[in-house]
Every structure is written in structure tokens, then in C-alpha cells.
N, C-alpha and C positions, 0 to 999 in steps of 0.2 A: 164660818170657822174654817171650812175646807179651803175657801179662797185664800184666807190668811196663811194657811199651811203651805199652799202651793206657791204663794209669793215668797215665803220664807225659804222654801227649797230652791227656788230659782236664784235668790240672792246668795245662798250658800254656794251654789254651783259657780256663779260669777266670781265670788270672792276666792273660791278655790282655784279657779283658772288664773286669777290675778296673782295669787301667791306662788303658784308653780310655774308661771311664765318666766323663762330665763332672763336675768337682769341684762344680759349682753345681747339680747335678741336684736335690739336696734343696731348695736355695734356690728353684729354679724352681717347686716345688710350693707355695711360700708366696706370700701376697699382700703387697702393699705399701700402707701407709697413710702419706701425707705431710701434715704439718701445719706451720703457721707459728706462731711465738710472738713476742710483743713485750712490752716493758716500758719504763718510764721511771722515772728516779730524779732527785729534785730536790736541789740543793745551793745554799747561799747563797754568793754570790761574796765573796771576801776580797781581791781585787785589782782595781784599775781601771786601764785603759790609756787615757790622755788624749792626744788629738791636737789641738794648738792651734798658733797661730802668728800671723804678720803678713803682711798684704797691703798693698802700697804702689803708688801710681801717680804718674808724673811724665812731663813731656814729654821729659826726659833720662833715659836708662838709668842713668847714673852717679848722678844725684840720687835716683832711685827705689831703687837698690841701697843707697846711703849711708843713706837714711832707714830702710830696712828693717833693715839691719845694726845700726844704733844701737838700734832697738826690741828686736830679738832679743837683743842683748847684755844689755840691761836685764832681760829675762825670764830669761835663763840665770843671770845673777848672783843674782837674787832666789830662783829655785827651788833653785839649788845651795846657797844659804845656808840653805835649809830642809831640806837633806839629800836632795833629790830628784835622781835620776839622769835626765838629759835627753839625747836624741840627735836628730839631724836625721832627719825622716821623709820629707820631700819638699822640693825646692827647684827653682824655675824662674824664668826671665826671658824674657818674650816681648813682641813688639810689639802695639800696639793700633791699629786702623784705624777710620776713619769712612768712611761710604759715601754721604754726602749729595750730593756732587758727584764721584762716582767714588771709587776707593780712595785714601785719603790717610792717611799715618802721623800719628797724634795723640799718641803717647806710648808708655810702656812700663809693664808691670806686673811686679812682683817678688813672689813668694810663697815664704815660708819656713815650713814646718810642722815642729813639734817633736813628739816622742813621749816621754811620761813614764809610768812605771808606779809606782803608789803604793798604799798600803793603802786599801781602799774607803772607810773612815771619813774619809779626808783628801781625797777627790776634790773635793768642793765647795770646800774651803779652797784647794786648789792652783789650781783654775780661777780662783777669785776673785783670787788673788795674781797670776796670769799676766795676767789682763785689766787689773788695776790697774797692771801694769808695762808695758803697751803692746800686749798681744795683742788683735787684732781679728778673729781667726778661731778658732772652736772647731768642728772638723768632726765631733766626736762623742766619746763615751766608751763603751768596751766593757768588759765585766766578765768575769773568769775566777776560778777557784778552785784552790787548791793540792790540793783533794780530787777533781779531775776524774777522774784515772786510777782512783782507788778507786771512784768512782761508776760509771765505765764497766764495771768488773768486776762490780759489784753488779747493774747493768742487764742484763748478759749472763746472770748466774745466774738472774735473775727471768724473762728471756725464755725460757730453756730450761725452767724450771718451768712457764711458761705453755703451752709446746708440749706438755709431758708431760701436763698436765691436759686439754688439748683432745683429745689422742690417747686418753687413758683414757676420756673421755666418749663419743667416737665409737665406739671399739672395743666398749664396753659396750652401746651402743645397737644396734650391728650384730651383736652376738652372736659376736664373734671375740675372740681373745686376742693380745696383743702378746707376741712371743717374742724380740725382739731389735731392735737398732738397725742399720739398713742404712747410713745416712749422715746427717751433721749438717753444715749449711752456715751459716756466719755471714753472713747476708744484708746487714745494714747496721748502722751505728753513727753517731750524730750528736749534736752538742752545740748546743743553741739558746741562745745567750747573750742576756741582756737588753741592749738598746741604748738609749742615752739621748742626746738632743740638749740642748745647753745654751742657755738664753735669755740672749743677750748684754745684754739690758736689765735683767736681774735679778741683782744682786750679793748674795751671802749666802744664796741659795736653797739649801736642803739637797738633796743628790743621794742618792736612795734607790733602788737597783736592786731588781728582782724576782729570784726564784730562777732559776738555770740549770736547764734541762731536759736531762738526759742520756738518750738513747733508744738501744735496741738491739733487733735482731730476728734471729731464726734460723729456718731451715727444717730440719725433722727428718723423715727417712723411716724408718718402723718396719716390721719383718717381722711379719706377722700370720698366724695359722693358725686 
């Protein structure tokens, strides 16, 4: 009976030791290697976002607004006849002052900017049509692509592969082995679109954007032994 009690006590001690042994004890014996990986993917833009409009000034706010509205209406009519969807991007009316002899109201300025998205091949044509229809402001043209999301995924895959290659080289040089992944962090992701300004004095000039650069970076921590 005493022998059975002694065996039972020993088993309890062993079980207690197993229960209170930290689950990460094995991990604590391993080292950690942390590397970063990055990659970029280029895609050619297939869409152009054009921001253009009309700026008018007059001593009377009503006159400035009337002139502006007339020109914008002409632009809208022309672009819509070409199948282009156009929406207001910005609108403002504000006073203008001169300060030669103290502050004095000299008139009003009205700005109405429009936003149009078209196939990149038509960007130059649409800007020309708008300018010929009365636009005197082209704030810029930005470009995007329908393949951006696909390119982001590809950039992420390549960033992870880049991190894996770095870790392999470092581990080999240090004489250690990679035995698992501790953590992966998606550090950043960015799209750098080409940006183009339009020369108001040049009608018919082709607009040719460069490629969009899609970048991604990751940080990976590996267990090593």
C-alpha cells in the first residue's frame, strides 16, 4: 500500500512539472533572425483622370459666375457628346482685394473644376476638346490601371521571396539553420503614379505617361537553430 502511495506521489510530481513547464521553453532555446524584403512591379496605366475647368474674374460676382457657368456648360456639352462622364471636382467663389491704398475690394473670382476619367489613349484628345470649348485651367492628369490590385499581390509575393532569399544567405553565412517562421509583418505598400501637367499653349500635343510603380515590403522573423 505504501509503495502504491509513493508511486502515486511521484506521478503527481511529474505531471505537475509537465503542467507548469512553459510552452515556449523550446522556442526560448532558438535564436531569431529578422529580415526585411521589398519588391516593385511596373504596370502601364490604362486610365487617365483629368482635372480641368474654368477660372473667371469680374468686378461683379454675378458677372463672374455667369461667364464661368456659360463656359463650363460648353465644356460639359462637348465632352458628354464624346461619351465622357464628367463631374464637378471643385467649385468656389471668393472676393479679390487690392492693397495699394489699404484693403479694397476689386472683384470676384469663380473657379469651377471638373473631373473626367477616360482611356489613357484619349487623354490628349479630351484635354484639347475641353480647352477649345473654353477650359482655361488644367490642374493635372493622373494615371491609374485596372491591373493595380493584381500588381499589388505580385509585389507582395516578390517581397516575401526577397526576404526568404536574404534570410537564406544570412543563415548560411552564419552557419545556422532556419527551422520555422516566427512572424511576418506587412510593412508597407505604395503606388507611385506618373503625374503630368498639360501645356495650355500646346494643342494637339500627345500625352504619354510612364509606367506606374507598385511597391511592397515585408518584415519576416525566422526561428534559427
